C-alpha positions in Angstrom: -1.2 11.0 -13.8 -4.0 11.2 -11.3 -2.6 14.5 -9.9 -5.2 17.2 -10.5 -3.9 20.1 -12.5 -3.9 23.2 -10.5 -4.4 26.8 -11.6 -2.0 29.5 -10.6 -3.3 32.1 -8.1 -3.5 35.6 -9.5 -0.4 36.5 -7.5 1.6 33.6 -9.0 0.3 34.5 -12.5 1.6 38.0 -12.1 5.0 36.8 -10.9 5.1 34.4 -13.8 4.1 37.0 -16.4 6.8 39.3 -15.1 9.5 36.6 -15.2 8.5 35.5 -18.7 8.4 39.1 -20.0 11.8 39.9 -18.6 13.5 36.6 -19.5 16.6 37.1 -21.6 15.3 35.0 -24.4 12.2 36.1 -26.3 11.0 32.5 -26.6 9.4 32.7 -23.2 6.8 35.1 -24.6 5.2 31.7 -25.3 4.3 31.6 -21.6 2.6 35.0 -21.8 0.8 33.8 -25.0 -0.4 30.6 -23.3 -1.8 32.5 -20.3 -3.7 34.9 -22.5 -5.1 32.2 -25.0 -5.2 28.9 -23.1 -3.6 27.1 -26.1 -1.9 23.7 -25.7 1.9 23.6 -25.9 1.9 21.9 -29.4 -0.5 24.6 -30.7 1.6 27.4 -29.3 4.9 26.0 -30.8 3.2 25.2 -34.1 1.8 28.7 -34.5 2.9 30.6 -37.7 2.5 34.4 -38.2 0.0 33.8 -41.0 -2.3 32.3 -38.3 -2.4 35.7 -36.5 -4.8 38.4 -37.7 -4.0 41.6 -35.8 -6.7 43.6 -37.4 -9.4 41.2 -36.3 -7.5 40.4 -33.1 -8.0 36.8 -34.0 -5.7 33.7 -34.0 -6.5 30.6 -36.0 -5.6 27.3 -34.4 -5.4 24.5 -36.8 -2.4 22.4 -36.2 0.2 21.5 -33.6 4.0 20.9 -33.6 4.8 17.3 -32.7 7.8 15.1 -32.7 7.3 12.0 -34.7 9.5 9.0 -35.4 11.1 8.7 -38.8 12.8 5.6 -40.1 15.9 6.5 -41.9 17.2 4.4 -44.8 19.8 2.8 -42.6 16.9 1.6 -40.3 17.7 4.0 -37.5 14.9 5.6 -35.6 15.2 9.4 -35.6 12.6 11.9 -34.7 11.5 14.9 -36.7 9.6 17.9 -35.6 6.6 18.5 -37.8 3.1 19.9 -38.0 0.3 17.6 -37.4 -3.5 17.7 -37.3 -4.9 18.9 -34.0 -6.3 16.6 -31.4 -10.0 16.7 -32.5 -12.2 18.6 -34.9 -13.1 20.9 -32.0 -9.5 21.8 -31.7 -9.7 23.7 -35.0 -10.9 27.1 -33.9 -10.5 30.9 -33.8 -9.4 32.6 -30.6 -10.1 36.3 -30.0 -7.6 38.2 -27.9 -8.1 41.4 -26.0 -6.7 44.7 -27.3 -4.1 45.0 -24.5 -2.6 41.6 -25.3 -2.9 42.2 -29.1 -0.7 45.2 -28.7 1.9 43.3 -26.6 1.8 40.5 -29.2 2.3 42.9 -32.1 5.3 44.5 -30.2 6.7 41.0 -29.8 6.4 40.5 -33.6 8.2 43.7 -34.3 11.0 42.7 -31.9 11.3 39.3 -33.6 11.4 40.9 -37.1 14.2 43.3 -35.9 16.1 40.3 -34.4 15.8 38.5 -37.8 17.1 41.6 -39.7 20.1 41.8 -37.3 20.8 38.1 -37.9 20.5 38.5 -41.7 17.3 36.4 -41.8 14.3 37.1 -44.0 11.0 37.3 -42.3 8.1 35.3 -43.8 4.5 35.0 -42.6 5.1 31.2 -42.9 7.7 31.6 -40.1 6.9 30.1 -36.7 6.0 32.6 -34.1 8.1 30.9 -31.4 11.6 30.1 -32.7 14.9 28.9 -31.3 18.3 30.2 -32.1 17.7 30.0 -35.8 14.5 30.9 -37.6 13.1 27.4 -36.9 10.8 25.9 -34.3 12.4 25.3 -31.0 13.4 21.9 -29.8 10.8 20.9 -27.1 13.5 19.9 -24.6 15.4 23.2 -25.1 12.1 25.0 -24.6 11.5 23.0 -21.5 14.9 24.0 -20.1 14.1 27.7 -20.5 10.6 27.2 -19.2 12.0 25.6 -16.0 14.4 28.6 -15.6 11.5 31.0 -15.8 9.5 29.0 -13.2 12.5 29.2 -10.9 12.8 33.0 -11.4 9.1 33.3 -10.6 9.5 31.0 -7.6 6.7 28.8 -8.8 6.6 25.0 -8.2 4.5 22.4 -9.7 3.5 24.2 -12.9 3.7 22.4 -16.2 2.6 23.9 -19.5 -0.9 22.5 -19.0 -1.2 24.5 -15.8 -1.1 27.6 -17.9 -4.1 26.4 -19.9 -5.9 25.5 -16.7 -5.1 29.0 -15.3 -6.5 30.7 -18.4 -9.8 28.7 -18.0 -10.0 29.5 -14.3 -9.6 33.2 -14.9 -12.2 33.2 -17.6 -14.7 31.5 -15.4 -13.8 33.9 -12.5 -14.5 36.8 -14.8 -18.0 35.4 -15.6 -17.3 34.1 -19.1 -19.9 31.6 -20.2 -18.6 28.0 -19.7 -19.5 27.0 -23.3 -17.5 30.0 -24.6 -14.5 28.9 -22.4 -14.6 25.4 -23.7 -14.8 26.6 -27.3 -11.8 28.8 -26.8 -9.9 25.9 -25.3 -11.0 23.6 -28.2 
């Protein structure tokens, strides 16, 4: 709509990071990830481990998770989650992350690999970074439910996923990052 997307204040951002980090389900690390990378929701949920290069502290963004309609043989409309091309050519990009976040992200990977072992699942670099109950991408509406819970815990109103992207951009500019560099990072 015409409502201008706001950016979170630094204080709200810290509250949200705390709430997301301490949330009972690891899936909300997606919020931390978005605040540190500025990625779109579909890009975050479509990320696979093979897209993450910890040695170079670099993440390749080349696709997004989207729900598309699928006509079944009986003619019913069902929707399927799948990977699609990103919005524009500019959306295909590499994002560099700071050492502090890279360490936290690697810790998250270790935690997820341990979780998979405990649930008798094999880990593959083709796996999605952000998964639901099973080793599969999370349903967007389930994700949204958890997201809203985290917002309530952090006591933040009026913050959709796009707000996280806007917040990332705002912090970059406040820190004096070149605007062209910011827009490249955002794709």
